[in-house]
N, C-alpha and C positions, 0 to 999 in steps of 0.2 A: 533581555529581550533585544533584538536585532534592530539596530537603527541605521542612520544615514541613507544612501541612495539605494533604490532596488531592495528594500528590506523582504519584500515577498519572494522576490527570485532568489536571494540569498537562503531565505529560510527553506525554499523549495529545495535547492543544492544540498542544504543541511540534511533536510528529509530523505533526499536519496543516498547520501552516506549512512545515515541511520538504518535505513531499511537494507542496505547492502550487508550490515552486521547481523541484522534481523535474519536475513535469508540462509546466510551460513549457519547461525546458531538453530534457527528453526529446522533446518533440514535434518541436523544432526538428532534433535529432540524428537522430530516426528519419526525417524526410522527407529527409535527405541521406546517411543509412548504411543505413537498413533497420531494422525491428522486431527480428529476429532478432539481428543484428550488435550492436544496442544491448543486447539482453538479456544477451547474454554479457560484452561488453566492460565493461557498467556494473557487473556483479558482480566481474570482475578488478580494475578501478580501485577499487571500494568496499571490496575486500578490503585492497588496498595501504593504503589511508588506516587501516583498522581495525587493521592488524597494527602500523603504526608507532604508532598511537595505545594498544594494548594493552602496547607493548614499552615506552613511556614510562611509563605509570601502572602497569602490572602487572608489568613485567619480564619478560613472555613476548610473543615475536613470534608463536607459534602458541599454541592452546588445549590445551597439553599437559596442563595439570592437571585437566582435564575428565575426570569418571568415564565408563565403558562407557556407564551409563545416559544421561548427559547426550548422548554421542556418536551413540547409536541414535535417539532420539526427536527430537535436533534435527536429525539428518541427513534423518530422516523428514519433519519439518516443512518442511525447505528444499525437499525434492522436491515435495512437496503444494503449499506456498505459491509458490515462485518458478516452478518449472517447469511443474507441472499447472496452477496457477491461473493464471498470466499467459498461457500458450500458448492457454488456452481463452478468456480474455479479449481478447487480441489478434485471435485469430480471428473472435470476435464482432465485433469494431469493422468488419470487412471484409463482413459479411453485414447487420447490422442498423443499424450507425453507432454513434458514440461516445456519442450522448445517448442512445439507447436502452439500450445497454450500461450506461451509467453509472447509469441509472434502475433496472435490475435489479440493479447492484452495491449499492444502498442496502439490499438484502437480507443483506447482509454481518453487520451486528450482530445482528438477531435469530437468524441461522443460528449466529453466534458464540455469542450467550446458548445456545442450545439445545446445542452441542457442549460448552460449558463446563458445562453442567448436567449432561449426560451422563458427561463425562469427569472434571471436577474437582469436582462436586458443589456448584457455585455457583449461588446463587438470588438474583435481584434483587427488589427492592421494587417494588409497584404504581407508587409516585411515579417510579421510574426507568424502568418500561415506558412511563409516560405522556411522559416527556422523550424517549424513544427516537422514539414515535409523533410527536411534535411536530417532532422534529429531522427526520425523514423527509418530513413535510408541508413543511417549508420548502425541503428539497433538492429534492423534487419540482416545486415551484412554479417555483424557480431554473433546473432544467433545461430545462424545457419552455417556458421565455421566453427562452431564450440565442438572441440575434440576431434575435429576433421571426420566426422563419420559420413558426411557426403549424403546425408538425406535430402530428399527433394519433396517439396510440396506438391501434392496432387490430389485429384478428385479421390483418390483410394482413402482418404482420411474420412472416419466415419462421422456422418453428418451431426449424430447425436453430440458427440464429443466437441464438434466446432459449434454447435449450439450452446453447450454448456459452457465454453470459453468465453462466447460472446455476452452471454446471460452474466458472467463474471465480470466482464468489462462494463456492460452496462450498470451492474449494481455499484461496482466503485466508481464510476464517473458520476452517477445520480447522487450515491452517498456524498461525494464530496460537495456537489452543489448544493443540496440540501443542507450540509453543514454550514457553508457560507451564508445562506438563507436565513438558516435558525439561529446562527451565533450573532449576527448583526455585530452589535458592539461589545457583545459579552467576552468575558476572557476565554481566550482559547483553550487553555489547561483545564479550565473548569467545563467548558463546553465538549471536551473530549471525554471528561467524566460521565456526562449524560450519555454520550454515544455508547461507551463501555458498558455502562449499566443496561442498556438496551441490548446490546451484543450478549452481555451474560445471561440476561433473562431468556433471549431467543435461544441460544445454546443449550441453556437449562432445560427448556421444554423439550427440544430435539432429543437430548441424551435422556430424559426420562421417558420419551416415547420409545425410544431405542434401547431401554434398559440397560444403559452403560455406565451407571454409577459406580459399579465394582472396578470397571477399569481406571475410572479416574482416582479411586482410592488406591489402587496398584501402582499408579503413576506417581502418586506422592512419595511412595519409598523408594524410588529408582533415582538414587542420587546423582548419577552422572547425568540422567536425562533431565533431571530438575534444574541442574547447573546450566545446562544449554539453554533451557527454557526459560530461566530467570534472566540471562543475558539478553536472550531476545525480547523478552518482555519490557526489558528496560530501555531497549533501543528501538523497540518498535511501538507497542500501544502507549508507552510513556511519552518519549522523546519525539518519535517518528511520526504518529498520528498527530500529536500536539502540535508539532512543528508544519505540518500539512495545513492545519487550520490557520496558523500564523500566516503561512504563504498565501492560502486563498482570501485571507483577510486584506493583505496589502497589494495583491495583484490580481489580475484576471485568472478565474479558474482554469483556463485552458493552457495559458502560459505556465502555470504552477503544475498541472499535471504533466506537462510535456517534460520539464525539468525533472520531475519526480521519477519519470519513466527511464531515467539514465541508469538504473540498478543493474540491468545485464551488462551495460559497459562498465561501471564501477567493479563488478564482481570479478572482473577478468584478473586484475592485480592480485587480490587475495587468492585465487585459484593458483595462481602462478607461486604465490610465495609459500602458501601453506600446503597445498596439494600437489606442487611441483608438477602442474600441469603446464603443456607447451602452447605458447601463444602463437598464432598464425600469423601472416602477413596481412590476410583479410580483415582478422579481428582488429588489429592496430590501425588499418585504415578505417574500420567502422568507428572506432573510438574517435578518432580525429574528425570525422564526418559529424558524428553526433555533436561533439564540443562547439564544433563550427556552427551548427545549428542552434545550439542553446546559446552561443554568443549573439546570435542575431535578436534572441528574445529579450536581450537586455538593451536593446536600442530603442 
């Protein structure tokens, strides 16, 4: 576990790194298997990784030592974050596209700060708000210069798509704050197990209603797709989500979510290295601005 100065902030930075790997892996897996199948299977595989880890470190395969309060709030957090938030986010992709959805998702940190103030009584310093604003600005610049397509944000975007993306942002923000509230002093990795169990149950009900279990079975025999999915599950539901709870345990939820929002910046380098995409000057500028904003969060 992370120790020393700023453990929460560094955990959030690691979370962003893990989620960058996850984004690349799940993009590949979703193209082959479908997003709904990926949503359920990533949680199941992530839960297996978590259970093995907690068995070795805590001698508990399941979070049986959690209190009833832990179970109630972390279950609610899992349903709000994994099921509600992700479903709305993925739906927004199909209506307004991923880049515009990602832009709206940059609202997660301020929404998180709002919920953490209401639920947890956390207050940020003026300097922290300045850092958040600077980080958002850099992310905005980077997102709107990906691939040089020259798209412009306008009122022509479908309101329903914007609403879905905003719902995804609210789900992620509220899920993170509820995680911190429900976790209290409990182990972050075991807390993630509870959240994932809730997510598995939620998606299981949804897939049953939609009659898609046959697609789940088909996905399991797609070796290439399952390799990408397993990689994403290791760095996402196992490491990424767990370290996000470590982050909110040791720092303000608003600060943690701002640092974790750096994925669009971090994903530029692997896009250049692995996919031979050209990086533009605005993207470089956006990256530096975002890093400067994050630096303010460490003060």
